[in-house]
N, C-alpha and C positions, 0 to 999 in steps of 0.2 A: 504494500499499500504506500503510495507516494504521500508527500506532506499535504498537498491539496485535498486528496481523499480523506486524510486524517481530519482536516479542518472540517470538511463536509460532514463527516461522521460526528464530530464533536458538537457542531451546531445544529445537527439534525436536519441537514439539507440534502435534497436529492436532485438539485438543479442540473439540467442539461446544459452543456456549453452553448453560449449565445453571445450576442453583443459584438461590438466593433473589433476591428483589427488594429494593429499597432503600427502599420507600415509607415504612415505619415509621420508619426512621432519618431520612429526609428530613423527615418530619412533626414529629418531636421536635426536630430542629435548626432547622426553619423555613426550609430552604434546599434547593435541588436540588444534588445532587453532580455532578461532572464525569462525562460519558458514557464517556470512555475508561477511567476507573477502574472504572465499573460493568460495562463490558465485560470488563476484566481479571478482575474478581471472577467474572463468569459463566463465563469460559473456564477459569479456574485454580482458584478456590475456595481451600480451606485448603491448606497446604503451603509450600514455600519455593523461591525462585529461587537456584540455585547454592549451595543449603544455607546461605543467608546472609539473604536479605531475605524477610520475611513480610508479606503484605498483610492489612489488617484486614478482617474480614468483618461482615455485618449483625447477626448474633446468634451465640450460643454453640453453636447446632446446626451451624453452618457453619464455625466457626473457633476457634482457640484464644483469640483475643482479639477480642471484638466491639468494633467501632468506637465504638458509644455507650457502652459500659462504660469504655474507655480515655479518651474525651473527657470524660465526666461526673466520673470520679474526678479527673482532672488539673484540670479547671475548679474543683471544690470545693477541691482543695489549694491552687491559686494564689490563691483568694479568701481563704483563712484564713491563708496563710503568705507574707508579703511576701518572704522569701528565695526560696521556690519560684517566685514569680512573676518574680523577677529572672533565673531560669534561661533564660527565653525572650526577654529584652529584645533588641531594642526592640519586640517583639511581645507581644501578650496572647493568651490563649485565647479562642477564639470563644464568644460568649454570644448566644443567641437574641434577647435584648432589644436588643443593639446591631447584630447582624447582621454583624459583622466579627470577624476574629481567626483563630487557628490551629485548624484541624481535623486531627487526625492520620489518616494513611492507611496507614502501615506502620512497621515497625521492623526492626532487623537484630540479629544475634546478639552484636554487640559494643557494644550499647546506643546505637546510632544511632537517631534518630527522624526521621520524614518527615511533613510536614504540607502542607496547602494554606493559603495566606493568603487565607481566604475573605472575600468581601465581597458581601452579598446584593444590592447595587446593580450588581454587575458579573457578566457572564455567566460561569457556573462554568468553562467551558472556557478562560477567560482568567485563571483564578486562578494565581499563581506557586506554585512549590514552595519550601518552606522546609525545609532539611536541617540537622541538628545531630549532631555526634558528642558523646558525653558529655563534659562539662566544657569544651566549646568553644563559640565564638560561633555563632549561627544564620547560615546562608548562604542567600541568595535566588537562585533560578533562574527566570527568566521563561519557563518551559516547562511543558508539561502533565506530570502524574505518569507517564503511559505513556512519554513521550519521556525523562524522567529515568531510569526504570527501564531502558530500552533502552540508554541511554548507560552507565549503571552496569555493565551486563552485558557490553557489547561494546566500550567505548572505553577503552583503557588510559590515555589522557590525561585522563579525566574525574575528576581528582583533587580532593579527597581521597576521593571516593565510589566510585571504580571497584573492581570485583572481576574485571575482565577481565584475563586472564592468557594472552595468545597463547603458544603455539598451542592452549592449552586452550579448549574451547567452554563457553558458559554452558549450564545445564541446569535442569530442573524436578524437584523432589522432592515427590511426592504424599504426603499425610498417612499413607498406608498403608505407606510406606517405614520400614525400621528406623532408629531414632535412637540415637545419632549414626551417620552413614554410616561404614563402614570405609574405609580408604585405597583398597582395591581397588574398592569401589563408586563412590567419588568419581572414581577414575581412569577407570573404564569410562563414566560419565555424561559426563565432560568430554572424552573422547578425541576428537580430530579424525577418527578412523576409526569413530566410533560409527555404528550404523545407526539413523537417525531414523524 
């Protein structure tokens, strides 16, 4: 079972692949993105995991925050604002001309940011995850984005990024769900007795 299938099992989802391709995004970045992430996007699209983490999508039609928009805005800001660039030290934002740096893939509701440390000379599936809570140092994880997400959702020891709260179960919130979730809705979605 791969990490995407483990995530689907953990959140009780049986979604078939659908959604947009990443060709335009990859062409603009000049790099191929990791296959596990593209599969996550195809399986889940817009929405959130455990009402907490949101995956970036290829364009505004499929998500609240398109990956290219977030990347290009941050790249411009870090180029003109030396203080903004220090936020990500010791890393820099990815630039197509260098083929290396941070490419965002997700964010959470308390201003955590999740990146790949991309390197065009390295197979995308081997890119590490860089995770950062607002105001704190970037932390490196030598695992794929899907494995990182699975650990975040299911492993209470995966600190400081875990949202696992045994005996509560992780869940998926589609974009059509009311926002914010009520306590009752959150309770039903995370219940160990939920019907998957």
